[in-house]
N, C-alpha and C positions, 0 to 999 in steps of 0.2 A: 928828347922824345916829342915835346910840343913843337919844336922847330922842324923836326922831321915830318910831322903831320901837316904843318903849315906849308912847308915846301911841296909836299905831295899834292895838297889842295891847289896851290898856286900853279902847279904844272899842268893841271887838268885843262883840256880845251874848253872854250867858252860854253858850248851847249851843254856838255856833260857837267861842268861845274854849276851851271845855272839850274839845270834840272834836278841834280843831286841836292843842291841847297834848298831849293823850293820844296822838295819832297821831305827832307829832314825837318825843316821848319814847320811845315804843315802838320806832319805826324806828331812832332813834339808839342806843338800848340794844341792839338786835340788831346794829347795825353794829359797835359797840364790844365785842361779845360779852359784855355784861353779862346779856343775856337771850338765850335760845335760841328761834329761830323754831319749833323742834320742839315747844315747850311752848305755842304759840299757835294753830297752825293748826286748821282745822275737821276733826275726826276723829269721826264719829258713834259709832264703837265705844268710844273712850275716854270720850266724853261719857256714854254709856248704861251701859257696863259698869264704868267706873272713876270715874264721877261727876265727871268733869273739866268741870264746868258752864262754867267761865270761858272755855272755848274758844269758846263761842257769842258771846262779846263780843270777845275779843282778836283773833279773825280779822278784825275790822272795823277794827282799829287799826294793823296792820302793812302798810306800802306797799312792801315789798320793799327792795332796796338803795338807798342814797342816791345817785341819779344824775339825769340830766335828766328822766327819767320821773317820779321822785319829786317834783322841784320843780314839774313840770307838774301833778300831781295836788294838790299842796299849794295851788298857786295856785287851782285850781278849787274845792278844798274851802273855802278862805278866802273866796273871792269869792262863789260861789253859795250856799253855806250862809248867809253873812252877808246877802246880798241877800233870801234867802227869809225869814229870821228878822226882818229889820228892815222888810220891806215886806209881803209876802203874810201873814206870821204876826205882824205888829206887835201887841203887846199880848196875844199868844196863845202864850206860851212853852210851855205845857203841850201845846197842839195841835201845835206844831212838834216837840217831843220825841216825841210819839205818832206823828207821821209817820215819823220816823227808826226807831222801834221797829217800827212796821208794816212799813216797808220792809226792815228787818233780818230780820223774821220771814218775809216773802214770799221774799226771796233764800235764806235757809237752807232753807226748805221746798222750793224748786225744786231746790237741789243734792241734798238728801236724797232726794227722790222720783226725780229724774233718775238717781241712782246705783243705782236698782233696776230701771231700764228697760233691757232687752236692747238691744244694738248701740250705744247712746249712753251707757251707764253709765260706760265708761272716760273719756269726755270730762268728765263731771261729777266723777269721782273725782280728776281732775287739778286741779280747782278747790280750792285749799286756803285761799285768803284772798279775802274779799268786799269788802274795803276800797274797791277801785277801783269795783266795782259800786254801792256805796252813794253814792259821789261822783257817778257818772254818773246815778243816779236823781234826785239833787238838781238836777243840770243839766237833766234832762228836765222835772221839775215846774216849775222856773223858766221854761223855754222855754214851757210851756203857759200859765203865768200872764202872761207878757209876749210874746205872739206877734208883736207888730207892731214890735218894736224892730229897727232896722236895724243889721246887722253886716257886717263884711267879713273875708275869710280871706286873710291875708298880703297884702292889697291887690290880690289877683288877681281876686276877684269878690265881690259883695255879695249878702246874703240876709237874710231876717228871722229873728228868734230862733226861730220856730216850727220852723225847719229845723236849728237848732244841733245837736241830738243826731245827726242824719244826717250832717251835715258832719263832725263829730268821729269818727263811725263810719267814714266813708270815709277820713278821715286815718289812722286806726288800720290800715286795710287797706293803705294806700299805704306805710306805714313798716313793715309786716310784723308788727304787734302782733296778739295774739290778740283777736278781736273778741267772744268768748263773754262776757267779763266786762261788756263794754259793752251787749251785747244783754240780758243779765240785768238790768242797771240800768234799761234802757229798759222792760222788761216790768214791773218792780216799780213804776217811776214811773208807767206807764200804769194799772196796776191801782189805785194810789192815786188818780190824777187822776179815773179814771172813778167810783170809789166816793164820793169826797169832793166832786167838782164836777159831774159829768155825771148820775149816778144820782139825787142829791137834786133836781135841777131836773126830771127826768122823773117822779118818783114823790112828792116832798115828804118823803121819809124819808132820814135820814142814818145809814148803817150804821156809819160810823167815828167816832161821837161819842166824844170823849175821856173815858175813865172818871174818875169823881170822885176816885179815890185818886191819880191822876196829877195832876189839877188841884190837889190839895191840896199837892203838892210845890212848886208854883211860885206866887208871889204876884204876879200880873200886875196892872198898872194898867189901868183901863178907858180904851181909846183910841178916839176917834171919828175915823174916816178918811173924808174926803169922797170921794164917788164921782167917778169920772173917766170921761169919754166912752170908748167901746170903742176908738176909734182914737187914744187919747192917747199911745200908744207910738210912733206913726208920727213919724218925724223924729228920733227919739233915734238916736244913733250909737254904734258899738262898734268896736273894732279888734282884730286878731289879729296880733301881731308885737311884737318887743321884749319887753315885759313879758307878752305873751300876750293873751288875750281880756279886754277890759275894757268894762264896761257904761257907759252914760251917767252922768255925775256925779250926776243926780238920783236915782239908785238906790244911791248909795254911802252 
């Protein structure tokens, strides 16, 4: 069993493995009171006035207390981050890292700007950690790249992956969880998808081209991926239950 887990961990691509490791270590450290969440949460005043720049990063690493919700988000982080990095961004590690950086920047900007708008500033002031939002962004982007994959929700009904974010949003409402963090993730994911996939097809320009200094950080191999028909995802299956949502084995 231990060898299987170790092998699974080693086979993860570099960005997924690094983010998952940092998230687990940070959350475990806070649970054991080795680290204080008060030193990690997003606080604009402390960032600007006291130069606590690390908060811009650490607020994406803490997933609150270790409970069922934590395991749920770790599953989504491990699966959809891995699926994106191994498929949509195969051979483009720098581009994938830039996607996460862009998403984190959009999420942080929304919270900072929202905190200055009357009537809704209190809502944004209560958003201290954006880790769940970034995870939801990855789920959203994955669903846009694989819209025809068939999925099921607890065996109750089936749907295609294009509706996955909305199904999860509805589930959050049913269990009484805050939907704000999920909505922020969807907004950030849609902004990225539009600028990276839709806008270039409309204009021929790519505004989110990965900077050369980020590309220099990663030594990607040139990978040639054969094009597949638009409906290639149709017929793939997924399930929600037991271990959670799992994509078809061809995407693992």
